[in-house]
N, C-alpha and C positions, 0 to 999 in steps of 0.2 A: 335261668332257663330262658330260651328264646322262643317266642311265639309271634309270628307275623313281623311287625316292624321293630318292636322294642324288646330289649332283654329285661326281664323282671329280676331284679337283684334279690338274692336269698333273704336279705333283711326284710323284704316286703312280707313274705309269708311267715317269717319268724315273729315279726311284730303283730301281724294279724292273729297268729295263734295265741299270743299273749293277751290280746283284746278278747278273743273268744273264750279262752280257757282259764283266765285268772282275773282277780279283782284289781290288779296293779294298774291296768290301763283300761280305758273305755272308749278310746278313739285312736285312729291312725289316719294321717293325711299323707297321700302319695303325690309325687310330682314326676312328670315325664320330661325328659330332655331330648329334644330333636337332635341336638349337637352330639350327645353321647349315645343316642338311641337306647336309652335305659329308662326304666321306671324304678324309683327309689323312695325311701321313706323321707318325707320332708319334716314331719314332726309327729309326735304321739304324746299321749298324756291321759290324765283323768280329770274330767270336768265335774263340777258340782251342779251347775245349771247349764242347760242347753245353749244359752246365749254365750257362755264362755267358749264352748266348742265353735260356735259360729264366728267368733272374733278372729279365728285363724284364717278365714277366707278373705281374699282381697278382690277388689272389683275388676282388676285387670289381669289376674293370674288364674288360669284354669287349674283344677286339682281333682284328684279322686280322693275319696275318704270312706272309711268304714267306721260306723259308730254303733256301740252297743246301747241301744235305745231301751230304757226301762219305762214301763207304763203300767197303769193299773187296769186290771181286768175284772169285771164283775164275777167271772167264774173262777178266778184264782184265789179268792179269799183275800187275806191281808198281804200276801206275798206279791210283789211286783213281778210282772213277766218281762222277759228280755227278748229282743229280736235284733239281729245284726242287719244294719241298713247300709247298703253301698250307695254312695252319692257320687255322681259325675257333675262337677261344677265347671261349667264353661260359660263364663259371663259374656254378655253381649259386647262389652267394651274390650274384650281380649282381641289380639291380632288374629287375622284370618288364618295365618299359619298355625298359631297355637290352637285355635278352634279345630282346625282340620286334624292336627296331630293328636290331640286328646280324643277326639271323636273316633278316629280310626284305631286307636289303641285301647279303648276302654274295655272291649270284650276280652282282650288278652289277659288283663289283670283280673277282671271279674270272674272269668272261668277258672283262674288258678286258685281262687279262694272258695273254701267249702262253707256250707251252712248259711249263706246269705239269704235272708228272708224277703228283702224288698230292695229293688233298684230304683233310685230316684234320679232323674236328670233335672238339673236346675240351671237356668241362665240369668235369673233375676234374684236379688236378695230376698224378696218375698217368698219365692219358691223354695229357696234354701231354708228360710226360717220355718217353713211348714213342711219340710221334707218328710218327717216321720209322723206328722199329725194323723194320717189315716189309721195308724196303730192305736192311737188313744181315743178314736171316735167310733170305732166299729169293731166287729169281729175280725181280728187280724188275719185269720186263715182265709176269709173271703176276700179281703183287700189284697192280700199277698197273691192269691191265685189269679185275680183279675189284673193286677198291675205288673206282674213279673212272669213272662212266658217261660223262664228257666226254672221256676219254682216247682219242685216235685214232692214237697212235704205232705 
């Protein structure tokens, strides 16, 4: 589908659906190509620890990602809660062209994906490492409403 500058390849939504609806995957990382004017799946998988997921991000390469973040909630009993977190990773060391391209296309991908609870923009590895931490530290519904203007839940 084409929205704005980039064409979102069908695999993007298919892989997102697998993250959202199955236990087979719990993250997907997307890359945008200014040359092809496409957004495609760079990689996907299932991490055991959040640090494993973070290892897929490079200091000079912007990416988009969706991670199924599991966290403990005092109101959920023993069962962990899950929220889908959309991450826009645009590191400070990326080229100005890549920064511009990723920034101008993030909404095209974000709006094509349903049920995202939180959108985090990170440009430093510390921000990326703590991308989903608001979910584990407070009432997620309050955090989500205040951090994400598109949240309607």
